[in-house]
HTML snippet that shows the backbone in 3Dmol.js (N, CA, C, O; Angstrom):
<script src="https://3Dmol.org/build/3Dmol-min.js"></script>
<div id="view" style="width:600px;height:400px;position:relative"></div>
<script>
const pdb = `
ATOM      1  N   THR A   1     -23.338  -9.167  -4.277  1.00  0.00           N
ATOM      2  CA  THR A   1     -23.423  -7.698  -4.224  1.00  0.00           C
ATOM      3  C   THR A   1     -24.633  -7.283  -3.401  1.00  0.00           C
ATOM      4  O   THR A   1     -24.541  -6.386  -2.563  1.00  0.00           O
ATOM      5  N   SER A   2     -25.762  -7.931  -3.636  1.00  0.00           N
ATOM      6  CA  SER A   2     -26.976  -7.572  -2.894  1.00  0.00           C
ATOM      7  C   SER A   2     -26.779  -7.823  -1.405  1.00  0.00           C
ATOM      8  O   SER A   2     -27.271  -7.064  -0.571  1.00  0.00           O
ATOM      9  N   LEU A   3     -26.052  -8.898  -1.074  1.00  0.00           N
ATOM     10  CA  LEU A   3     -25.812  -9.207   0.333  1.00  0.00           C
ATOM     11  C   LEU A   3     -24.945  -8.119   0.961  1.00  0.00           C
ATOM     12  O   LEU A   3     -25.231  -7.665   2.069  1.00  0.00           O
ATOM     13  N   GLY A   4     -23.900  -7.700   0.273  1.00  0.00           N
ATOM     14  CA  GLY A   4     -23.032  -6.651   0.799  1.00  0.00           C
ATOM     15  C   GLY A   4     -23.782  -5.337   0.937  1.00  0.00           C
ATOM     16  O   GLY A   4     -23.580  -4.603   1.904  1.00  0.00           O
ATOM     17  N   GLU A   5     -24.655  -5.034  -0.033  1.00  0.00           N
ATOM     18  CA  GLU A   5     -25.417  -3.793   0.031  1.00  0.00           C
ATOM     19  C   GLU A   5     -26.383  -3.823   1.200  1.00  0.00           C
ATOM     20  O   GLU A   5     -26.517  -2.835   1.922  1.00  0.00           O
ATOM     21  N   SER A   6     -27.062  -4.954   1.394  1.00  0.00           N
ATOM     22  CA  SER A   6     -28.030  -5.054   2.487  1.00  0.00           C
ATOM     23  C   SER A   6     -27.317  -4.925   3.831  1.00  0.00           C
ATOM     24  O   SER A   6     -27.849  -4.321   4.762  1.00  0.00           O
ATOM     25  N   ILE A   7     -26.109  -5.493   3.931  1.00  0.00           N
ATOM     26  CA  ILE A   7     -25.353  -5.395   5.188  1.00  0.00           C
ATOM     27  C   ILE A   7     -24.868  -3.961   5.379  1.00  0.00           C
ATOM     28  O   ILE A   7     -24.909  -3.432   6.490  1.00  0.00           O
ATOM     29  N   GLY A   8     -24.409  -3.331   4.297  1.00  0.00           N
ATOM     30  CA  GLY A   8     -23.858  -1.983   4.401  1.00  0.00           C
ATOM     31  C   GLY A   8     -24.910  -0.935   4.732  1.00  0.00           C
ATOM     32  O   GLY A   8     -24.584   0.097   5.318  1.00  0.00           O
ATOM     33  N   THR A   9     -26.167  -1.179   4.367  1.00  0.00           N
ATOM     34  CA  THR A   9     -27.205  -0.175   4.606  1.00  0.00           C
ATOM     35  C   THR A   9     -27.685  -0.186   6.050  1.00  0.00           C
ATOM     36  O   THR A   9     -28.352   0.754   6.481  1.00  0.00           O
ATOM     37  N   LYS A  10     -27.359  -1.229   6.805  1.00  0.00           N
ATOM     38  CA  LYS A  10     -27.817  -1.287   8.199  1.00  0.00           C
ATOM     39  C   LYS A  10     -26.934  -0.382   9.071  1.00  0.00           C
ATOM     40  O   LYS A  10     -25.733  -0.255   8.833  1.00  0.00           O
ATOM     41  N   PRO A  11     -27.547   0.243  10.084  1.00  0.00           N
ATOM     42  CA  PRO A  11     -26.786   1.109  10.986  1.00  0.00           C
ATOM     43  C   PRO A  11     -25.641   0.356  11.651  1.00  0.00           C
ATOM     44  O   PRO A  11     -25.777  -0.818  11.996  1.00  0.00           O
ATOM     45  N   ILE A  12     -24.518   1.035  11.827  1.00  0.00           N
ATOM     46  CA  ILE A  12     -23.354   0.380  12.434  1.00  0.00           C
ATOM     47  C   ILE A  12     -23.665  -0.020  13.874  1.00  0.00           C
ATOM     48  O   ILE A  12     -23.264  -1.094  14.323  1.00  0.00           O
ATOM     49  N   GLY A  13     -24.378   0.842  14.595  1.00  0.00           N
ATOM     50  CA  GLY A  13     -24.670   0.552  15.997  1.00  0.00           C
ATOM     51  C   GLY A  13     -25.593  -0.655  16.159  1.00  0.00           C
ATOM     52  O   GLY A  13     -25.497  -1.387  17.144  1.00  0.00           O
ATOM     53  N   ARG A  14     -26.483  -0.859  15.192  1.00  0.00           N
ATOM     54  CA  ARG A  14     -27.449  -1.954  15.325  1.00  0.00           C
ATOM     55  C   ARG A  14     -26.869  -3.271  14.801  1.00  0.00           C
ATOM     56  O   ARG A  14     -27.298  -4.344  15.225  1.00  0.00           O
ATOM     57  N   ASN A  15     -25.910  -3.200  13.893  1.00  0.00           N
ATOM     58  CA  ASN A  15     -25.387  -4.435  13.310  1.00  0.00           C
ATOM     59  C   ASN A  15     -23.868  -4.334  13.124  1.00  0.00           C
ATOM     60  O   ASN A  15     -23.384  -4.329  11.992  1.00  0.00           O
ATOM     61  N   PRO A  16     -23.114  -4.255  14.231  1.00  0.00           N
ATOM     62  CA  PRO A  16     -21.654  -4.133  14.128  1.00  0.00           C
ATOM     63  C   PRO A  16     -21.026  -5.371  13.503  1.00  0.00           C
ATOM     64  O   PRO A  16     -20.039  -5.271  12.774  1.00  0.00           O
ATOM     65  N   LEU A  17     -21.600  -6.542  13.788  1.00  0.00           N
ATOM     66  CA  LEU A  17     -21.044  -7.780  13.240  1.00  0.00           C
ATOM     67  C   LEU A  17     -21.202  -7.798  11.724  1.00  0.00           C
ATOM     68  O   LEU A  17     -20.295  -8.210  11.002  1.00  0.00           O
ATOM     69  N   GLY A  18     -22.363  -7.345  11.249  1.00  0.00           N
ATOM     70  CA  GLY A  18     -22.597  -7.298   9.803  1.00  0.00           C
ATOM     71  C   GLY A  18     -21.605  -6.367   9.121  1.00  0.00           C
ATOM     72  O   GLY A  18     -21.095  -6.676   8.044  1.00  0.00           O
ATOM     73  N   MET A  19     -21.330  -5.218   9.751  1.00  0.00           N
ATOM     74  CA  MET A  19     -20.377  -4.276   9.169  1.00  0.00           C
ATOM     75  C   MET A  19     -18.985  -4.886   9.132  1.00  0.00           C
ATOM     76  O   MET A  19     -18.251  -4.713   8.159  1.00  0.00           O
ATOM     77  N   ALA A  20     -18.623  -5.605  10.198  1.00  0.00           N
ATOM     78  CA  ALA A  20     -17.297  -6.231  10.247  1.00  0.00           C
ATOM     79  C   ALA A  20     -17.170  -7.278   9.148  1.00  0.00           C
ATOM     80  O   ALA A  20     -16.135  -7.377   8.490  1.00  0.00           O
ATOM     81  N   ILE A  21     -18.235  -8.061   8.954  1.00  0.00           N
ATOM     82  CA  ILE A  21     -18.201  -9.086   7.901  1.00  0.00           C
ATOM     83  C   ILE A  21     -18.098  -8.419   6.532  1.00  0.00           C
ATOM     84  O   ILE A  21     -17.346  -8.874   5.669  1.00  0.00           O
ATOM     85  N   ALA A  22     -18.852  -7.345   6.339  1.00  0.00           N
ATOM     86  CA  ALA A  22     -18.820  -6.645   5.055  1.00  0.00           C
ATOM     87  C   ALA A  22     -17.416  -6.112   4.782  1.00  0.00           C
ATOM     88  O   ALA A  22     -16.939  -6.173   3.649  1.00  0.00           O
ATOM     89  N   GLN A  23     -16.751  -5.587   5.818  1.00  0.00           N
ATOM     90  CA  GLN A  23     -15.394  -5.075   5.645  1.00  0.00           C
ATOM     91  C   GLN A  23     -14.434  -6.210   5.316  1.00  0.00           C
ATOM     92  O   GLN A  23     -13.572  -6.060   4.450  1.00  0.00           O
ATOM     93  N   MET A  24     -14.576  -7.345   6.000  1.00  0.00           N
ATOM     94  CA  MET A  24     -13.695  -8.486   5.749  1.00  0.00           C
ATOM     95  C   MET A  24     -13.872  -8.993   4.323  1.00  0.00           C
ATOM     96  O   MET A  24     -12.895  -9.278   3.631  1.00  0.00           O
ATOM     97  N   VAL A  25     -15.131  -9.105   3.887  1.00  0.00           N
ATOM     98  CA  VAL A  25     -15.401  -9.569   2.521  1.00  0.00           C
ATOM     99  C   VAL A  25     -14.840  -8.569   1.516  1.00  0.00           C
ATOM    100  O   VAL A  25     -14.277  -8.957   0.492  1.00  0.00           O
ATOM    101  N   GLY A  26     -14.995  -7.280   1.816  1.00  0.00           N
ATOM    102  CA  GLY A  26     -14.471  -6.251   0.916  1.00  0.00           C
ATOM    103  C   GLY A  26     -12.960  -6.354   0.785  1.00  0.00           C
ATOM    104  O   GLY A  26     -12.416  -6.192  -0.307  1.00  0.00           O
ATOM    105  N   VAL A  27     -12.281  -6.623   1.896  1.00  0.00           N
ATOM    106  CA  VAL A  27     -10.820  -6.752   1.860  1.00  0.00           C
ATOM    107  C   VAL A  27     -10.424  -7.961   1.025  1.00  0.00           C
ATOM    108  O   VAL A  27      -9.461  -7.904   0.260  1.00  0.00           O
ATOM    109  N   GLN A  28     -11.166  -9.054   1.170  1.00  0.00           N
ATOM    110  CA  GLN A  28     -10.854 -10.257   0.393  1.00  0.00           C
ATOM    111  C   GLN A  28     -11.033  -9.985  -1.091  1.00  0.00           C
ATOM    112  O   GLN A  28     -10.199 -10.395  -1.898  1.00  0.00           O
ATOM    113  N   PHE A  29     -12.115  -9.294  -1.467  1.00  0.00           N
ATOM    114  CA  PHE A  29     -12.353  -8.982  -2.873  1.00  0.00           C
ATOM    115  C   PHE A  29     -11.250  -8.065  -3.393  1.00  0.00           C
ATOM    116  O   PHE A  29     -10.754  -8.261  -4.502  1.00  0.00           O
ATOM    117  N   SER A  30     -10.865  -7.067  -2.600  1.00  0.00           N
ATOM    118  CA  SER A  30      -9.822  -6.136  -3.023  1.00  0.00           C
ATOM    119  C   SER A  30      -8.500  -6.866  -3.210  1.00  0.00           C
ATOM    120  O   SER A  30      -7.777  -6.608  -4.173  1.00  0.00           O
ATOM    121  N   THR A  31      -8.178  -7.782  -2.288  1.00  0.00           N
ATOM    122  CA  THR A  31      -6.923  -8.522  -2.386  1.00  0.00           C
ATOM    123  C   THR A  31      -6.933  -9.408  -3.619  1.00  0.00           C
ATOM    124  O   THR A  31      -5.940  -9.476  -4.343  1.00  0.00           O
ATOM    125  N   THR A  32      -8.042 -10.086  -3.863  1.00  0.00           N
ATOM    126  CA  THR A  32      -8.128 -10.967  -5.033  1.00  0.00           C
ATOM    127  C   THR A  32      -7.998 -10.158  -6.313  1.00  0.00           C
ATOM    128  O   THR A  32      -7.280 -10.558  -7.230  1.00  0.00           O
ATOM    129  N   THR A  33      -8.680  -9.033  -6.383  1.00  0.00           N
ATOM    130  CA  THR A  33      -8.616  -8.195  -7.580  1.00  0.00           C
ATOM    131  C   THR A  33      -7.203  -7.655  -7.765  1.00  0.00           C
ATOM    132  O   THR A  33      -6.701  -7.583  -8.887  1.00  0.00           O
ATOM    133  N   GLY A  34      -6.563  -7.278  -6.662  1.00  0.00           N
ATOM    134  CA  GLY A  34      -5.201  -6.763  -6.739  1.00  0.00           C
ATOM    135  C   GLY A  34      -4.236  -7.819  -7.248  1.00  0.00           C
ATOM    136  O   GLY A  34      -3.367  -7.524  -8.069  1.00  0.00           O
ATOM    137  N   MET A  35      -4.381  -9.048  -6.769  1.00  0.00           N
ATOM    138  CA  MET A  35      -3.506 -10.132  -7.225  1.00  0.00           C
ATOM    139  C   MET A  35      -3.715 -10.388  -8.712  1.00  0.00           C
ATOM    140  O   MET A  35      -2.747 -10.602  -9.442  1.00  0.00           O
ATOM    141  N   GLN A  36      -4.958 -10.368  -9.168  1.00  0.00           N
ATOM    142  CA  GLN A  36      -5.245 -10.576 -10.588  1.00  0.00           C
ATOM    143  C   GLN A  36      -4.627  -9.452 -11.414  1.00  0.00           C
ATOM    144  O   GLN A  36      -4.086  -9.687 -12.494  1.00  0.00           O
ATOM    145  N   GLY A  37      -4.714  -8.234 -10.898  1.00  0.00           N
ATOM    146  CA  GLY A  37      -4.143  -7.097 -11.619  1.00  0.00           C
ATOM    147  C   GLY A  37      -2.630  -7.223 -11.733  1.00  0.00           C
ATOM    148  O   GLY A  37      -2.055  -6.913 -12.776  1.00  0.00           O
ATOM    149  N   ILE A  38      -1.975  -7.683 -10.649  1.00  0.00           N
ATOM    150  CA  ILE A  38      -0.516  -7.838 -10.668  1.00  0.00           C
ATOM    151  C   ILE A  38      -0.124  -8.937 -11.652  1.00  0.00           C
ATOM    152  O   ILE A  38       0.816  -8.772 -12.429  1.00  0.00           O
ATOM    153  N   SER A  39      -0.847 -10.062 -11.618  1.00  0.00           N
ATOM    154  CA  SER A  39      -0.514 -11.178 -12.503  1.00  0.00           C
ATOM    155  C   SER A  39      -0.752 -10.787 -13.959  1.00  0.00           C
ATOM    156  O   SER A  39      -0.066 -11.279 -14.855  1.00  0.00           O
ATOM    157  N   ALA A  40      -1.720  -9.906 -14.197  1.00  0.00           N
ATOM    158  CA  ALA A  40      -2.022  -9.496 -15.570  1.00  0.00           C
ATOM    159  C   ALA A  40      -0.905  -8.626 -16.129  1.00  0.00           C
ATOM    160  O   ALA A  40      -0.723  -8.550 -17.344  1.00  0.00           O
ATOM    161  N   ILE A  41      -0.148  -7.962 -15.237  1.00  0.00           N
ATOM    162  CA  ILE A  41       0.920  -7.065 -15.689  1.00  0.00           C
ATOM    163  C   ILE A  41       2.205  -7.845 -15.985  1.00  0.00           C
ATOM    164  O   ILE A  41       3.109  -7.318 -16.634  1.00  0.00           O
ATOM    165  N   ARG A  42       2.294  -9.083 -15.520  1.00  0.00           N
ATOM    166  CA  ARG A  42       3.509  -9.871 -15.728  1.00  0.00           C
ATOM    167  C   ARG A  42       3.797 -10.054 -17.219  1.00  0.00           C
ATOM    168  O   ARG A  42       2.862 -10.192 -18.007  1.00  0.00           O
ATOM    169  N   PRO A  43       5.060 -10.056 -17.617  1.00  0.00           N
ATOM    170  CA  PRO A  43       5.436 -10.214 -19.028  1.00  0.00           C
ATOM    171  C   PRO A  43       4.882 -11.508 -19.625  1.00  0.00           C
ATOM    172  O   PRO A  43       4.458 -11.522 -20.781  1.00  0.00           O
ATOM    173  N   GLY A  44       4.883 -12.597 -18.847  1.00  0.00           N
ATOM    174  CA  GLY A  44       4.399 -13.877 -19.361  1.00  0.00           C
ATOM    175  C   GLY A  44       2.958 -13.774 -19.823  1.00  0.00           C
ATOM    176  O   GLY A  44       2.586 -14.334 -20.854  1.00  0.00           O
ATOM    177  N   HIS A  45       2.148 -13.058 -19.058  1.00  0.00           N
ATOM    178  CA  HIS A  45       0.742 -12.926 -19.428  1.00  0.00           C
ATOM    179  C   HIS A  45       0.613 -12.008 -20.641  1.00  0.00           C
ATOM    180  O   HIS A  45      -0.254 -12.218 -21.490  1.00  0.00           O
ATOM    181  N   ASP A  46       1.471 -10.994 -20.725  1.00  0.00           N
ATOM    182  CA  ASP A  46       1.416 -10.084 -21.870  1.00  0.00           C
ATOM    183  C   ASP A  46       1.776 -10.832 -23.149  1.00  0.00           C
ATOM    184  O   ASP A  46       1.188 -10.573 -24.199  1.00  0.00           O
ATOM    185  N   GLU A  47       2.738 -11.762 -23.075  1.00  0.00           N
ATOM    186  CA  GLU A  47       3.126 -12.527 -24.263  1.00  0.00           C
ATOM    187  C   GLU A  47       1.960 -13.388 -24.732  1.00  0.00           C
ATOM    188  O   GLU A  47       1.747 -13.549 -25.934  1.00  0.00           O
ATOM    189  N   ARG A  48       1.202 -13.946 -23.779  1.00  0.00           N
ATOM    190  CA  ARG A  48       0.046 -14.765 -24.149  1.00  0.00           C
ATOM    191  C   ARG A  48      -0.974 -13.919 -24.900  1.00  0.00           C
ATOM    192  O   ARG A  48      -1.555 -14.365 -25.890  1.00  0.00           O
ATOM    193  N   LEU A  49      -1.188 -12.695 -24.423  1.00  0.00           N
ATOM    194  CA  LEU A  49      -2.159 -11.827 -25.087  1.00  0.00           C
ATOM    195  C   LEU A  49      -1.618 -11.456 -26.462  1.00  0.00           C
ATOM    196  O   LEU A  49      -2.272 -10.726 -27.207  1.00  0.00           O
TER     197      LEU A  49
END
`;
const viewer = $3Dmol.createViewer("view");
viewer.addModel(pdb, "pdb");
viewer.setStyle({}, {cartoon: {color: "spectrum"}});
viewer.zoomTo();
viewer.render();
</script>
């Protein structure tokens, strides 16, 4: 989190690569969280709970 925050606080013009990496990492986190959310909604997982 601290790494993403430090990258996000830098100006886009001065650190475009850092912003691109931060966006890529954010997309990966969002995709992983989304997959976990979908799997949690499956009936099989609900039966386990």
